[in-house]
C-alpha positions as CSV (number, residue, x, y, z in Angstrom):
1,R,54.4,-216.5,106.7
2,T,54.4,-214.0,109.8
3,V,57.5,-212.6,111.4
4,W,56.9,-211.7,115.1
5,A,58.1,-208.5,116.6
6,P,58.5,-207.8,120.3
7,A,55.5,-209.0,122.4
8,A,53.7,-205.7,122.6
9,S,53.8,-205.3,118.8
10,P,51.2,-207.0,116.5
11,P,52.7,-209.5,114.0
12,V,54.5,-208.0,110.9
13,R,54.0,-209.4,107.5
14,T,57.1,-210.6,105.6
15,C,58.5,-208.4,103.0
16,R,60.7,-209.3,99.9
17,L,64.2,-208.1,99.8
18,Q,65.8,-207.1,96.3
19,S,67.0,-210.6,95.9
20,P,64.3,-213.0,94.5
21,F,65.8,-215.8,96.6
22,L,65.9,-214.3,100.2
23,T,63.0,-213.1,102.2
24,F,63.1,-211.2,105.4
25,G,63.6,-213.5,108.2
26,E,65.6,-216.2,106.4
27,R,69.0,-217.4,107.6
28,M,71.9,-216.1,105.6
29,H,75.6,-216.9,105.2
30,I,77.3,-213.8,105.7
31,F,80.9,-212.7,105.2
32,L,82.0,-210.4,108.0
33,T,85.2,-208.1,108.0
34,G,86.4,-206.6,111.1
35,A,84.8,-209.1,113.4
36,T,87.5,-208.9,116.1
37,G,87.0,-205.2,116.3
38,Y,84.9,-203.2,118.6
39,I,82.0,-202.7,116.2
40,G,82.5,-205.9,114.4
41,S,82.2,-208.0,117.5
42,A,79.0,-206.5,118.3
43,V,77.8,-207.2,114.7
44,L,79.1,-210.8,115.0
45,E,77.4,-211.4,118.2
46,A,73.8,-210.1,116.6
47,M,74.3,-212.1,113.5
48,I,75.0,-215.4,115.6
49,K,72.0,-214.7,117.7
50,G,69.9,-214.2,114.6
51,G,70.8,-217.7,113.6
52,H,73.0,-216.7,110.7
53,Q,76.1,-218.6,109.5
54,V,79.2,-216.1,109.5
55,T,82.4,-216.5,108.0
56,A,84.9,-213.8,109.3
57,I,88.5,-212.8,108.6
58,A,91.1,-213.1,111.4
59,R,94.7,-211.7,111.2
60,D,96.3,-214.4,113.6
61,P,95.4,-217.7,115.0
62,E,94.6,-216.3,118.4
63,K,91.8,-214.0,117.0
64,A,90.7,-216.9,114.9
65,E,90.1,-219.2,117.9
66,R,88.0,-216.3,119.6
67,L,85.9,-216.0,116.5
68,L,85.4,-219.9,116.4
69,A,84.4,-219.8,120.1
70,K,81.8,-217.1,119.3
71,G,80.3,-219.4,116.6
72,A,81.8,-217.9,113.5
73,T,83.9,-219.7,110.8
74,P,87.3,-217.9,110.9
75,I,89.6,-217.4,107.8
76,I,93.1,-216.3,108.7
77,A,94.0,-213.7,106.2
78,E,94.8,-210.0,105.6
79,L,91.9,-207.9,104.1
80,G,94.3,-206.6,101.5
81,L,95.1,-210.1,99.9
82,P,91.7,-211.3,98.7
83,K,93.3,-214.4,97.2
84,Y,93.2,-215.9,100.5
85,Y,89.5,-215.5,101.2
86,E,87.8,-214.8,97.7
87,A,86.4,-218.5,97.5
88,A,84.9,-218.1,101.0
89,L,83.5,-214.7,100.0
90,A,81.8,-216.1,96.7
91,A,80.0,-218.8,98.7
92,T,78.2,-216.2,101.0
93,D,74.8,-214.5,100.6
94,A,76.0,-211.0,101.9
95,V,79.1,-209.1,103.0
96,V,79.3,-206.8,106.0
97,H,82.3,-204.7,106.1
98,T,83.2,-203.3,109.5
99,A,86.9,-203.3,109.3
100,F,88.7,-200.1,109.7
101,E,92.0,-200.7,107.6
């Protein structure tokens, strides 16, 4: 398989990640914390543009609606209470933590 970089660059060969199940360029299901914050919202946008499925925590229904509108699957929960999101976390390929507190 070949992964194409920007138009001016020659094709780049696929490399294996540490996981035996995923290769560079595959779509992933990612659990994102801090998705409504400054950094997290930019990370969310990049993940969605990359074609990844994103599950993200929101503290309230209004923020959850914004995440849904951006293409993420929101979970209304507090980061400090994992019992509300641990099942969703277990179903993902990776976690990206951008939450401040």
